[in-house]
C-alpha positions in Angstrom: -14.3 -158.2 39.3 -13.0 -155.7 41.7 -14.9 -154.6 44.7 -13.1 -151.2 44.8 -12.7 -148.3 42.3 -9.4 -146.1 41.8 -9.8 -142.5 41.3 -8.1 -139.0 41.9 -9.1 -137.4 44.8 -10.7 -134.0 43.8 -13.1 -133.2 46.9 -12.2 -133.5 50.6 -14.9 -134.1 53.1 -14.2 -134.7 56.8 -14.8 -138.5 56.4 -12.3 -139.1 53.5 -9.7 -136.7 55.5 -10.2 -138.8 58.5 -10.0 -142.1 56.4 -6.6 -140.7 54.8 -5.3 -139.8 58.3 -6.1 -143.4 59.6 -4.4 -145.0 56.5 -1.2 -142.9 57.1 -1.0 -144.0 60.8 -1.1 -147.7 59.4 1.9 -146.8 57.4 3.7 -144.7 60.1 2.1 -145.5 63.5 3.4 -142.2 65.1 2.2 -140.0 62.1 0.2 -137.1 63.3 -3.6 -136.9 62.6 -3.9 -135.1 59.2 -6.4 -132.2 59.2 -9.0 -131.7 56.5 -7.5 -128.5 55.7 -4.1 -130.1 55.0 -5.6 -132.9 52.6 -7.5 -130.1 51.0 -4.2 -128.1 50.4 -2.7 -131.2 49.0 -5.6 -131.9 46.7 -5.6 -128.2 45.5 -1.9 -128.2 44.9 -0.9 -128.0 41.1 2.0 -130.3 41.9 0.4 -133.0 43.9 -2.3 -135.7 43.4 -3.9 -138.3 45.6 -5.1 -141.5 44.3 -7.6 -143.5 46.5 -9.2 -146.9 46.5 -12.7 -146.6 47.3 -14.8 -149.8 48.5 -18.5 -150.4 47.5 -19.4 -148.5 50.8 -17.4 -145.2 49.6 -14.6 -145.9 52.2 -11.2 -145.0 51.3 -9.2 -148.3 51.8 -5.9 -147.5 49.8 -4.0 -144.4 48.6 -0.9 -143.0 46.7 0.5 -139.6 46.2 2.1 -138.5 43.2 4.3 -135.3 43.4 5.3 -133.5 40.2 7.5 -130.5 41.1 9.4 -128.2 38.8 12.9 -127.8 39.0 15.2 -124.8 38.0 16.6 -126.9 35.1 12.9 -126.9 33.6 12.8 -130.6 34.5 10.5 -132.2 37.1 11.1 -134.4 40.1 8.3 -137.0 39.9 7.9 -139.2 43.1 5.3 -141.5 44.5 4.7 -141.4 48.1 2.4 -142.6 50.9 1.5 -145.8 49.1 -0.8 -147.4 51.8 -3.5 -150.0 51.6 -5.7 -150.9 54.8 -4.4 -154.0 56.5 -7.8 -155.8 55.8 -7.6 -155.1 52.1 -4.1 -156.2 51.3 -3.5 -158.9 48.7 -6.1 -157.6 46.4 -4.1 -155.9 43.9 -5.0 -152.5 45.4 -1.2 -151.3 45.6 -0.5 -152.1 42.1 -3.8 -150.5 40.9 -2.9 -147.1 42.8 0.7 -147.2 41.5 -0.4 -148.0 38.0 -3.1 -145.0 38.2 -0.2 -142.5 39.6 2.3 -143.7 36.8 -0.7 -142.9 34.2 -0.9 -139.5 35.6 2.7 -138.9 35.6 3.1 -140.0 32.1 0.2 -137.6 31.0 2.1 -134.7 32.9 5.3 -135.5 30.7 7.4 -137.1 33.4 10.1 -139.2 32.0 11.2 -140.9 35.4 9.2 -141.6 38.7 11.1 -142.4 41.9 9.9 -143.6 45.3 11.5 -144.9 48.4 10.6 -147.7 50.6 11.8 -148.8 54.0 13.9 -152.3 53.5 11.7 -153.8 56.2 8.4 -153.3 54.0 9.2 -156.8 52.2 5.9 -156.8 50.3 6.0 -153.5 49.2 9.5 -153.6 47.9 8.7 -156.7 46.0 5.5 -155.1 44.4 7.8 -152.2 43.4 10.1 -154.5 41.8 7.2 -156.4 40.2 6.0 -153.1 38.7 9.4 -152.3 37.1 11.0 -150.1 39.7 14.8 -150.5 39.8 16.6 -150.5 43.2 19.4 -147.8 43.2 22.1 -146.9 45.6 21.8 -143.2 46.9 22.8 -141.4 50.2 19.7 -140.3 51.6 19.9 -137.4 53.9 17.4 -135.8 56.5 17.4 -133.0 58.9 14.9 -132.5 61.5 14.1 -128.8 61.8 11.5 -128.8 64.7 
């Protein structure tokens, strides 16, 4: 029996905004603190969905974000981002459960493909994605900092 539950985040509180911010800092140590207002904006967007793993103390111990963005050709770009499980909770299947919940939502939204990116140094995460059926593909990924 799991000692956690997975659900889509529908309400934002100062506590869960702080827990999400702390998780993101485990994923990207130099990430800025995420405000409650920003989490609220993401939760209330029609194109983004945050899934959380919550323990028996009602603490968020894992998360994944699904983005389902319309494109001009009337298709959608559907991606999973920010898959993070608290370091103390890893190895219990939370990452898989979060991704599966996000994939179920993507199917319900009519997505035909879902993509994600992962740093090659995240060996366990990359192994998980392949195990779940994601295929690695070659691409040029460009980024421009505007700040």
